[in-house]
VEXDO-670714 format. One record per residue: residue number from 1; residue in one letter; x, y negated, z of N, C-alpha, C in turn. Coordinates in steps of 0.001 Angstrom, whole numbers, always signed. Layout:
% residues N
(NUM "A" (X Y Z) (X Y Z) (X Y Z))
...
//
This chain:
% residues 57
(1 "X" (-8059 +9990 -12697) (-8353 +9703 -11315) (-7242 +8869 -10687))
(2 "X" (-6006 +9092 -11131) (-4884 +8339 -10596) (-5014 +6851 -10933))
(3 "X" (-5549 +6559 -12111) (-5727 +5160 -12512) (-6761 +4491 -11602))
(4 "X" (-7818 +5221 -11250) (-8840 +4675 -10365) (-8251 +4348 -8992))
(5 "X" (-7443 +5263 -8449) (-6813 +5020 -7154) (-5836 +3852 -7224))
(6 "X" (-5113 +3735 -8322) (-4171 +2632 -8484) (-4903 +1299 -8555))
(7 "X" (-6007 +1262 -9283) (-6786 +23 -9364) (-7412 -327 -8014))
(8 "X" (-7913 +674 -7298) (-8475 +424 -5978) (-7401 -65 -5007))
(9 "X" (-6203 +514 -5095) (-5107 +72 -4241) (-4714 -1367 -4566))
(10 "X" (-4670 -1706 -5853) (-4350 -3086 -6236) (-5411 -4046 -5722))
(11 "X" (-6663 -3644 -5778) (-7740 -4491 -5263) (-7600 -4698 -3759))
(12 "X" (-7277 -3639 -3030) (-7082 -3765 -1590) (-5905 -4674 -1258))
(13 "X" (-4833 -4579 -2026) (-3663 -5420 -1779) (-3989 -6883 -2053))
(14 "X" (-4709 -7147 -3139) (-5087 -8527 -3455) (-6050 -9078 -2402))
(15 "X" (-7010 -8266 -1976) (-7910 -8708 -907) (-7146 -8954 +401))
(16 "X" (-6148 -8133 +648) (-5329 -8333 +1843) (-4531 -9624 +1772))
(17 "X" (-4025 -9951 +590) (-3309 -11221 +450) (-4261 -12398 +624))
(18 "X" (-5491 -12247 +139) (-6492 -13288 +361) (-6843 -13370 +1844))
(19 "X" (-6786 -12260 +2530) (-7074 -12236 +3962) (-6043 -12958 +4794))
(20 "X" (-4861 -13175 +4272) (-3885 -13968 +5014) (-4250 -15445 +4994))
(21 "X" (-5062 -15848 +4019) (-5503 -17240 +3937) (-6873 -17453 +4559))
(22 "X" (-7755 -16458 +4433) (-9118 -16558 +4947) (-9249 -15652 +6164))
(23 "X" (-9502 -16229 +7319) (-9515 -15421 +8551) (-10657 -14407 +8636))
(24 "X" (-11662 -14509 +7778) (-12775 -13551 +7835) (-12362 -12177 +7324))
(25 "X" (-11320 -12115 +6505) (-10851 -10834 +5960) (-9669 -10327 +6783))
(26 "X" (-9647 -9051 +7107) (-8489 -8491 +7818) (-7334 -8263 +6835))
(27 "X" (-6459 -9221 +6706) (-5439 -9195 +5665) (-4454 -8045 +5749))
(28 "X" (-3777 -7918 +6877) (-2735 -6889 +6985) (-3278 -5465 +6927))
(29 "X" (-4400 -5147 +7585) (-4923 -3778 +7435) (-5341 -3448 +6003))
(30 "X" (-5885 -4425 +5290) (-6248 -4172 +3891) (-5006 -3918 +3045))
(31 "X" (-3960 -4707 +3273) (-2728 -4493 +2506) (-2100 -3152 +2850))
(32 "X" (-2087 -2799 +4122) (-1528 -1506 +4520) (-2304 -363 +3881))
(33 "X" (-3621 -466 +3907) (-4440 +557 +3261) (-4184 +639 +1770))
(34 "X" (-4001 -505 +1126) (-3705 -517 -304) (-2371 +127 -617))
(35 "X" (-1361 -201 +180) (-43 +388 -68) (-28 +1882 +228))
(36 "X" (-756 +2317 +1262) (-834 +3751 +1542) (-1582 +4495 +440))
(37 "X" (-2668 +3901 -51) (-3404 +4521 -1148) (-2555 +4593 -2411))
(38 "X" (-1798 +3545 -2668) (-918 +3541 -3839) (+162 +4615 -3719))
(39 "X" (+744 +4751 -2544) (+1758 +5791 -2347) (+1144 +7179 -2452))
(40 "X" (-57 +7356 -1921) (-728 +8653 -1988) (-1088 +9010 -3422))
(41 "X" (-1547 +8021 -4188) (-1896 +8271 -5586) (-665 +8638 -6407))
(42 "X" (+499 +8160 -5976) (+1756 +8443 -6675) (+2449 +9668 -6072))
(43 "X" (+1779 +10360 -5163) (+2327 +11539 -4476) (+3613 +11210 -3733))
(44 "X" (+3699 +9980 -3226) (+4839 +9501 -2444) (+6162 +9695 -3188))
(45 "X" (+6128 +9583 -4510) (+7319 +9816 -5323) (+8342 +8694 -5172))
(46 "X" (+7901 +7500 -4899) (+8831 +6373 -4797) (+9299 +6136 -3368))
(47 "X" (+8964 +7029 -2471) (+9415 +6931 -1094) (+10687 +7761 -981))
(48 "X" (+11816 +7120 -1165) (+13084 +7831 -1247) (+13606 +8303 +105))
(49 "X" (+14707 +9010 +64) (+15317 +9507 +1292) (+16592 +8753 +1639))
(50 "X" (+16949 +7737 +858) (+18182 +6995 +1125) (+18172 +6314 +2490))
(51 "X" (+17097 +5628 +2903) (+17130 +5041 +4242) (+17216 +6090 +5343))
(52 "X" (+16570 +7210 +5127) (+16596 +8261 +6140) (+18001 +8862 +6265))
(53 "X" (+18674 +9033 +5139) (+20019 +9615 +5227) (+21022 +8626 +5785))
(54 "X" (+20795 +7334 +5575) (+21719 +6352 +6146) (+21464 +6151 +7637))
(55 "X" (+20256 +6528 +8105) (+19951 +6420 +9527) (+20209 +7733 +10254))
(56 "X" (+20731 +8716 +9538) (+21073 +10032 +10096) (+19851 +10736 +10664))
(57 "X" (+18809 +10820 +9844) (+17578 +11509 +10301) (+17755 +13009 +10246))
//
């Protein structure tokens, strides 16, 4: 199932990049959705805490 989500996220990101060239496609929302789906499929494992600790969160 993780592979399916990763492929769907890659498709959304590619469609979002195409949307930056073609105004009929909402480019940035598609890319954001793709990146969020990719992070969710990876259980947010690559979202580190280094920026948060340097910003004193």
